[in-house]
C-alpha positions as CSV (number, residue, x, y, z in Angstrom):
1,M,-62.7,-8.2,-38.9
2,S,-59.7,-6.5,-37.4
3,S,-57.7,-3.9,-39.2
4,P,-54.0,-4.8,-39.9
5,R,-51.6,-3.5,-37.3
6,K,-49.2,-0.8,-38.3
7,P,-45.7,-2.1,-38.1
8,R,-43.6,-0.5,-35.3
9,S,-40.7,1.6,-36.4
10,I,-37.2,0.4,-36.0
11,K,-36.3,3.6,-34.1
12,R,-39.0,3.0,-31.5
13,W,-37.9,-0.6,-31.1
14,I,-34.2,0.4,-30.6
15,K,-35.3,3.0,-28.1
16,Y,-37.3,0.4,-26.2
17,K,-34.4,-2.1,-26.2
18,Y,-32.1,0.7,-25.0
19,T,-34.4,1.5,-22.1
20,Q,-34.7,-2.2,-21.2
21,L,-30.9,-2.5,-21.2
22,M,-30.5,0.6,-19.0
23,R,-33.1,-0.7,-16.5
24,A,-31.7,-4.3,-16.5
25,P,-31.9,-6.1,-13.2
26,G,-28.6,-6.3,-11.4
27,G,-27.5,-2.8,-12.3
28,P,-24.7,-1.4,-14.4
29,S,-22.0,-3.9,-13.4
30,I,-24.0,-6.9,-14.7
31,V,-24.6,-5.2,-18.0
32,A,-21.0,-4.0,-18.3
33,L,-19.8,-7.5,-17.5
34,G,-22.1,-8.9,-20.3
35,F,-20.7,-6.2,-22.7
36,S,-17.1,-7.3,-21.8
37,I,-18.0,-10.9,-22.4
38,G,-19.4,-10.1,-25.8
39,I,-16.3,-8.2,-26.9
40,F,-14.1,-11.0,-25.6
41,V,-15.9,-13.7,-27.5
42,E,-16.1,-11.6,-30.7
43,M,-12.4,-11.2,-30.9
44,F,-11.9,-14.9,-31.8
45,T,-15.3,-15.7,-33.4
46,L,-14.2,-15.1,-37.1
47,P,-11.3,-17.6,-37.2
48,T,-13.5,-20.2,-35.5
49,Y,-16.2,-19.7,-38.2
50,G,-18.8,-18.4,-35.7
51,L,-18.6,-21.3,-33.3
52,A,-17.1,-19.2,-30.6
53,F,-20.5,-17.4,-30.4
54,F,-21.8,-20.4,-28.5
55,L,-19.3,-19.6,-25.8
56,I,-21.3,-16.6,-24.8
57,F,-24.0,-18.7,-23.2
58,P,-22.0,-20.6,-20.6
59,L,-19.9,-17.5,-19.8
60,I,-23.0,-15.4,-19.2
61,Y,-24.4,-18.1,-17.0
62,W,-21.1,-18.7,-15.1
63,F,-20.5,-15.0,-14.4
64,G,-24.2,-14.1,-14.0
65,A,-23.9,-11.3,-16.6
66,S,-26.5,-9.7,-18.9
67,F,-27.3,-11.5,-22.1
68,A,-28.5,-8.3,-23.7
69,G,-25.2,-6.5,-22.7
70,A,-23.2,-9.4,-24.2
71,L,-25.1,-9.1,-27.5
72,V,-24.4,-5.3,-27.6
73,G,-20.7,-6.0,-26.9
74,F,-20.7,-8.7,-29.5
75,V,-22.1,-6.3,-32.2
76,F,-19.7,-3.6,-31.1
77,G,-16.8,-6.1,-31.4
78,K,-17.9,-6.8,-35.0
79,I,-17.7,-3.1,-35.8
80,I,-14.1,-2.8,-34.4
81,F,-12.9,-6.3,-35.5
82,I,-11.2,-5.4,-38.8
83,P,-8.5,-3.0,-37.4
84,V,-8.1,-5.2,-34.3
85,A,-7.6,-8.3,-36.4
86,F,-4.2,-7.1,-37.4
87,V,-3.2,-6.6,-33.8
88,N,-4.7,-10.1,-33.0
89,S,-2.5,-11.7,-35.6
90,M,0.6,-9.8,-34.4
91,V,0.0,-10.8,-30.7
92,G,-0.7,-14.4,-31.8
93,G,2.6,-14.4,-33.7
94,L,4.4,-13.1,-30.7
95,V,2.9,-15.7,-28.3
96,L,3.2,-18.8,-30.5
97,P,6.6,-20.3,-31.2
98,N,8.3,-19.3,-34.4
99,H,9.0,-22.9,-35.5
100,L,5.3,-23.8,-35.3
101,R,4.1,-25.1,-38.7
102,F,1.1,-27.0,-39.9
103,H,1.6,-29.9,-42.3
104,I,-1.4,-32.1,-42.8
105,P,-0.4,-34.3,-45.8
106,V,-3.8,-34.7,-47.3
107,I,-4.5,-31.0,-47.7
108,P,-2.6,-28.5,-49.9
109,N,0.1,-26.2,-48.5
110,W,-2.0,-23.0,-48.9
111,L,-4.6,-24.6,-46.6
112,N,-1.9,-25.5,-44.0
113,H,-0.9,-21.8,-44.1
114,I,-4.5,-20.7,-43.6
115,L,-4.7,-23.0,-40.5
116,L,-1.6,-21.3,-39.1
117,V,-3.0,-17.8,-39.7
118,N,-6.3,-18.8,-38.0
119,L,-4.4,-20.2,-35.0
120,K,-2.6,-16.9,-34.7
121,L,-5.9,-15.0,-34.9
122,I,-7.5,-17.2,-32.3
123,V,-4.6,-17.0,-29.8
124,G,-4.2,-13.3,-30.3
125,G,-7.9,-12.7,-30.3
126,I,-8.3,-14.5,-26.9
127,I,-5.5,-12.3,-25.4
128,D,-6.7,-9.0,-27.0
129,G,-10.4,-9.8,-26.3
130,F,-9.6,-10.3,-22.6
131,V,-7.7,-7.0,-22.5
132,L,-10.4,-5.1,-24.5
133,G,-13.1,-6.6,-22.2
134,A,-11.3,-5.4,-19.1
135,I,-10.7,-2.0,-20.7
136,F,-14.3,-1.5,-21.8
137,Y,-15.9,-2.8,-18.5
138,F,-15.3,0.4,-16.6
139,P,-16.4,3.0,-19.1
140,V,-19.6,1.0,-19.9
141,R,-20.4,0.6,-16.3
142,F,-19.8,4.3,-15.5
143,A,-21.9,5.4,-18.5
144,I,-24.8,3.2,-17.5
145,K,-24.6,4.4,-13.9
146,Y,-24.5,8.0,-15.1
147,V,-27.6,7.5,-17.2
148,A,-29.4,5.8,-14.4
149,D,-28.4,8.5,-11.9
150,K,-29.5,11.2,-14.3
151,R,-32.8,9.5,-14.8
152,K,-33.3,9.2,-11.0
153,E,-32.5,12.9,-10.6
154,K,-35.0,13.9,-13.3
155,R,-37.7,11.8,-11.6
156,K,-36.9,13.4,-8.3
157,L,-37.1,16.9,-9.7
158,R,-40.4,16.1,-11.4
159,R,-41.8,14.6,-8.2
160,T,-40.8,17.7,-6.1
161,A,-42.3,20.0,-8.8
162,L,-45.6,18.1,-8.6
163,E,-45.7,18.2,-4.8
164,A,-44.9,22.0,-4.7
165,K,-47.7,22.7,-7.2
166,P,-50.7,24.3,-5.4
167,V,-54.0,22.5,-5.7
168,A,-56.6,24.6,-7.5
169,E,-59.9,24.8,-5.6
C-alpha cells in the first residue's frame, strides 16, 4: 500500500514553468514572438466571445513561435485589457466609416447597437494588438536574453570556482 502523495505547491509549479519558459528551445526570440502573438490575439478575443483564442494555434505554427510564450502573453493581455478596450473602441471608431450602421430587422435596436460596438472593438483590437505585440516583442526578448546570460555567467563562475578549489589529499 502506497502512501498518498503530497500535492505540489503552486509556487513550485510556477517556478518550474518559469524555468521551462526561460530554457525554451529556439531562444528568446521564439518566446518573445509567442508572447507578442498572445497579446495580439487577446486584444480582440472578448468581442469575439473567446473564439479568437483558437487563432493562436495556427499563428504559432505559421510563425514557429512558442506556445508557452503565447499563453503568457494571452494572460498578460487579459490583465491589461480593460484600460486598452477603451482605446480599442476609439481606434475602431476612427478606422470604420461614420455612416456604418447595423440594422438586422429581426433583432431589437439595442442588439444592433451592441453588434456595432463589438465591430469597433474587434477592428480596434486587431490594430492595437498588432502595435502592442510589436512594442512588447523587444523588451520581452531582451529580458529573457538577460536572464539567460546571467544564468550562463553564474554557471561559469561556479565552474571556475570548482576548478580552482584544491583537492584535499
